[in-house]
C-alpha positions in Angstrom: 7.2 3.2 -30.7 10.1 2.1 -28.5 9.5 1.6 -24.8 10.7 4.4 -22.5 11.1 4.4 -18.8 12.0 6.9 -16.1 12.0 7.0 -12.3 11.7 9.6 -9.5 12.4 8.9 -5.9 8.9 7.5 -5.1 7.4 6.6 -8.5 8.3 4.8 -11.8 7.0 5.5 -15.3 7.0 3.2 -18.3 5.5 4.3 -21.7 5.0 1.6 -24.3 2.5 1.0 -27.1 0.7 4.3 -26.3 0.1 3.3 -22.6 1.8 5.0 -19.7 2.1 2.8 -16.6 2.7 4.8 -13.4 3.9 2.7 -10.4 4.0 3.8 -6.8 7.4 2.6 -5.8 7.8 2.5 -2.1 7.0 -1.2 -1.5 9.0 -1.3 1.7 6.3 0.8 3.4 3.4 -0.4 1.2 3.6 2.6 -1.1 2.5 5.0 1.6 2.6 8.5 0.2 4.2 11.6 1.6 4.7 15.2 0.3 7.4 14.0 -2.1 5.2 11.3 -3.8 2.3 13.8 -4.0 4.6 16.4 -5.7 6.1 13.8 -8.1 2.7 12.5 -9.0 1.4 16.0 -9.6 4.4 16.8 -11.9 4.1 13.5 -13.7 0.3 13.7 -14.4 0.8 17.2 -15.7 3.5 16.0 -18.1 1.5 13.1 -19.3 -1.4 15.4 -20.0 0.8 17.1 -22.6 2.3 14.0 -24.1 0.7 13.2 -27.5 2.2 9.7 -27.5 0.1 8.6 -24.4 -3.4 7.4 -25.0 -4.1 5.6 -21.7 -2.6 5.8 -18.2 -2.5 2.8 -15.8 -1.7 3.5 -12.1 -0.5 0.6 -9.9 1.7 -0.2 -6.9 4.9 -2.1 -6.5 5.0 -5.1 -4.2 2.1 -6.6 -2.4 0.1 -3.4 -1.6 -1.4 -0.7 -3.8 -1.1 2.2 -1.3 -1.3 2.3 2.5 -2.4 5.9 2.7 -0.3 8.5 4.4 3.3 7.8 5.4 3.6 7.8 9.2 6.7 10.0 9.2 4.9 12.5 7.1 1.9 12.4 9.4 4.3 12.9 12.3 5.5 16.2 10.9 1.9 17.4 10.4 1.3 17.2 14.2 3.5 20.3 14.7 2.3 22.2 11.6 0.3 25.4 12.0 -3.2 25.7 10.4 -1.6 27.6 7.4 1.1 24.9 6.9 -1.5 22.1 7.1 -3.8 24.0 4.6 -0.9 24.4 2.1 0.1 20.8 2.5 -3.5 19.6 2.1 -4.0 21.7 -1.0 -1.3 19.8 -2.8 -3.1 16.5 -2.2 -6.4 18.1 -3.3 -4.7 19.4 -6.5 -3.4 15.9 -7.2 -6.9 14.3 -6.8 -8.4 16.8 -9.2 -5.5 16.6 -11.7 -6.0 12.8 -11.9 -9.8 13.0 -12.0 -9.6 15.6 -14.8 -6.7 14.1 -16.7 -7.5 14.2 -20.5 -6.6 10.6 -21.1 -8.5 7.6 -19.7 -7.0 6.4 -16.4 -7.2 2.8 -15.1 -6.2 1.9 -11.6 -4.7 -1.6 -11.3 -5.3 -2.3 -7.6 -2.8 -5.0 -6.7 -3.3 -5.1 -2.9 -4.1 -3.3 0.3 -5.5 0.2 -0.2 -6.0 2.5 2.8 -7.2 6.1 3.3 -5.7 8.4 0.7 -4.9 5.3 -1.4 -8.6 4.8 -1.8 -8.8 8.3 -3.1 -6.2 7.5 -5.8 -8.5 4.7 -6.9 -11.6 6.8 -6.9 -10.0 9.5 -8.9 -9.3 7.1 -11.8 -11.9 6.4 -14.5 -11.8 2.7 -14.1 -10.5 0.5 -11.3 -9.8 -3.2 -11.5 -8.8 -4.9 -8.2 -7.3 -8.2 -7.2 -9.6 -10.2 -4.9 -6.7 -10.2 -2.4 -7.1 -6.4 -2.1 -9.1 -4.6 0.5 -10.0 -0.9 1.0 -10.5 1.3 4.1 -11.6 4.9 4.7 -10.5 4.7 8.4 -9.6 8.4 8.9 -12.3 8.8 11.6 -10.5 6.3 13.8 -7.7 8.8 14.2 -9.9 11.8 14.5 -9.7 12.9 10.9 -11.9 12.6 7.8 -11.3 11.7 4.1 -11.6 15.3 3.1 -9.4 15.8 0.0 -10.4 12.4 -1.4 -14.0 12.7 -0.3 -15.5 14.3 -3.5 -14.1 11.5 -5.7 -15.2 8.7 -3.4 -18.7 10.1 -3.2 -18.8 10.4 -7.0 -17.9 6.8 -7.4 -20.1 5.2 -4.7 -22.8 7.7 -3.9 -23.7 9.6 -0.7 -25.5 6.7 1.0 -22.6 4.3 0.7 -20.1 7.0 1.5 -22.0 7.9 4.7 -21.7 4.3 5.9 -18.0 4.0 5.1 -16.9 7.4 6.2 -18.6 7.0 9.5 -17.6 3.4 10.4 -14.1 3.2 8.9 -14.7 -0.4 8.2 -12.5 -2.6 6.0 -14.0 -3.2 2.6 -13.1 -6.5 0.8 -12.5 -6.3 -2.9 -15.7 -8.1 -3.7 -17.8 -5.6 -1.7 -15.8 -2.7 -3.3 -17.0 -4.0 -6.7 -20.6 -4.4 -5.5 -20.8 -0.8 -4.4 -18.9 0.6 -7.4 -15.7 1.7 -5.7 -14.0 -0.6 -8.3 -15.4 -1.8 -11.6 -14.3 -5.4 -11.1 -12.6 -7.7 -8.6 -10.7 -10.6 -10.2 -8.2 -13.3 -9.0 -4.7 -12.0 -8.9 -3.6 -14.2 -11.8 -6.2 -12.4 -14.0 -5.5 -8.8 -12.9 -3.2 -7.9 -15.8 -5.4 -9.5 -18.5 -8.5 -7.7 -17.1 -6.6 -4.4 -17.2 -5.3 -5.1 -20.7 -8.9 -5.7 -21.9 -9.9 -2.2 -20.9 -6.8 -0.7 -22.4 -7.3 -2.4 -25.8 -10.9 -1.3 -25.9 -9.8 2.3 -25.3 -7.1 2.2 -27.9 -9.8 1.4 -30.5 -11.6 4.6 -29.7 -10.9 8.1 -31.1 -8.4 9.8 -28.7 -10.1 13.2 -29.0 -13.5 11.6 -28.5 -12.2 10.0 -25.3 -11.1 13.4 -24.0 -14.4 14.9 -25.0 -16.3 12.0 -23.2 -14.4 12.9 -20.0 -15.3 16.6 -20.4 -18.9 15.5 -21.0 -19.1 13.5 -17.9 -17.6 16.2 -15.7 -19.7 18.9 -17.4 -23.0 17.0 -17.1 -22.5 16.4 -13.4 -21.5 20.0 -12.7 -24.3 21.8 -14.5 -28.0 22.3 -13.8 -30.4 20.4 -16.0 -31.5 23.7 -17.7 -27.9 24.2 -19.0 -27.3 20.8 -20.5 -29.1 21.2 -23.8 -26.7 23.8 -25.2 -23.6 22.2 -23.5 -24.3 18.7 -25.0 -25.4 20.0 -28.4 -22.3 22.2 -28.8 -20.0 19.3 -27.8 -21.4 16.8 -30.3 -21.5 19.5 -33.1 -17.9 20.3 -32.6 -16.9 16.6 -32.7 -18.9 15.9 -35.9 -17.0 18.6 -37.8 -13.6 17.7 -36.2 -10.9 15.8 -38.2 -11.3 12.8 -35.9 -15.1 12.9 -36.0 -15.1 13.0 -39.8 -12.7 10.1 -40.0 -14.8 8.0 -37.6 -18.1 8.6 -39.4 -16.5 8.0 -42.8 -14.8 4.8 -41.6 -18.1 3.6 -40.2 -20.0 4.2 -43.4 -17.3 2.6 -45.4 -17.1 -0.4 -43.1 -13.4 0.0 -42.4 -11.3 0.5 -39.3 -10.6 4.2 -38.4 -7.0 5.2 -38.6 -6.6 5.7 -34.8 -7.6 2.1 -34.1 -4.8 0.7 -36.3 -1.8 -0.8 -34.5 0.5 2.1 -33.5 -1.9 4.7 -35.0 -2.0 8.1 -33.3 -5.3 9.1 -34.8 
């Protein structure tokens, strides 16, 4: 499939070999986000969710930083917003966080540098995050009288309440190695190895059934959202549906026949 590219005012998209790479493209201000970037990311992730040619999404930043959090000019406008205006504005960020977290395709964050505030939320909303050892993270909102509200649920899901309490309340800088230790990212590697480490995860996912990957994400979200008493029927129904699906039938038959399933073949869509 030929490579295709597109660009909005704050982000770039490249789709090649079933992988969509989304790049935050404001390197001159360390990819800080504003209402325009939030809107463009919301629109793009909605479009990618409906694109059958995309199997994996990689999110990264242009230049030396991944994302410096909120754009100062955007924050300057918030100072004069009413409560209603601030609520409407914040809801758009909350929608983006959930849209990324619930995206049907696997998402991988390629963290190429400094990541602050809401940028850490973008990392936490992805399924897997690989960081350069030159990167660092910060949840420093309390230092300016705020809290990491819209991103909070996704950070807590990744690192747990005890770690989140420490980081939300201190606002301390988190080196990449510590971020890996506490689960904020899955691995911290030298900058020279960043692309190869991301590619390893991409290649593993491309060998998996695309519908099974979508179901795995629904399973993870459903298990954490339900009471234990509800999980028997939820999980049994999910695996039963997959076993009788076209993809599930192909996967089981390929396994029994000791062959590669169609979707794992180079360029395969199923």
